[in-house]
Steps between C-alpha positions, in 0.01 A plus 500: 500500500128588481358847499413500865856417598631779286277754669600377846870516413470845356313622810760358725778666302335844526429452867871409561617816321259720697620341833861551399438867422322553827794350686747719325306826558395432853779486760258421781555836671220750587547837335661738742390860540826617342419315183156657477652843560742459213214401263300809602798724447552358150131551421518863623749580226206475258275736685245707311422873509365768272256278332214746477500874447248778545554864394344838486621769267433854387467502113660800322476563123853579378567650164144615461386803288549842656131567560426154640463504881410250760245549779382297805716209605615283218599164644602140440457176691738211436480141632682188392676173568870466411580143604555231231242637252498876544180682418347829601202729456497880479213753519570857405269807513633822345307823531571749216338758279511294178129450445421201276178444307408185305395570142403293194853520366682434828588721799536872491690709754491852635718672752280693725695765690212621715255232628270769632432628146355157409347409839742207516577373846735215422676322218724195508605184331562173687674178398516141617823313410643155551881508563793270488768640740868419429736629765843475659519495880778626732417440870668456834250243617579194719291192595463647851384855445224659281650849542752578231596744234393430139540632151282355232531608136374377171202544272133413484363386161138579500192468282203741540197278465241765591491877490227754558467880436251691705398864557218656706329811364176653634470211744501241218782249458608387151717191493615261235773231437786694344659290226787748460633389839371146541669186350850653501822358636707696747864488622556652843852513653486543881705511816388431862723560791452514877531327835271243651136545377545865386622536138507797266397428151566670171366373166506656152289382210710503184197439284305823455128503571286653225801459268321589178218705646470872404247777559300648220759768454790244469639519856664175597364346825795250529636470859677264723384406853757546777399330822621586849401327818545224750535125447448237766637147482325228687620150604 
């Protein structure tokens, strides 16, 4: 048998297998609406929700020194994606009276109890973090309704990739990248609970900010951020 005959025989064999498979899988009947409905119902069992989140929080310094106070509205913004590969971003702005100055040897701190004595109008530190949320979900959702009760709890593992300290005195703002806060890892247990789009959100940062920072008189500035606010789940 020459090469051409082998090719033709092989082609005929594959074609016969394909024809046989088509005959077995096709009963000659047109799909009925009932069959299509069953397929759609089965697909609905794999519906998606709560893929994206967006949150607004009030940031409170817990465990701070006695003479450390907050002023203005300290706040946080949280956005993220929690489907397949969960990832998030957090921005936090915390107003306080721990004034930081950059020096040759590092960063020095001073607790200023009366801003008016120093003509200071504002003082804060801000952080930018990337987060990996890990959570357990308890929900009363169905494929047919987007209004349901939910309780989400877990932890966010964060890395502060950028941090800035800033204060304004006599109309001049002094700002710098604060290495005492930036490039640190954070662990933040949280719980979110609510109905439909409205969810209350509580998160506590187990990793202290300014963990090793002290004032010139030896007062520790270590504190943990407690966040209270609202979290919205989308799609």
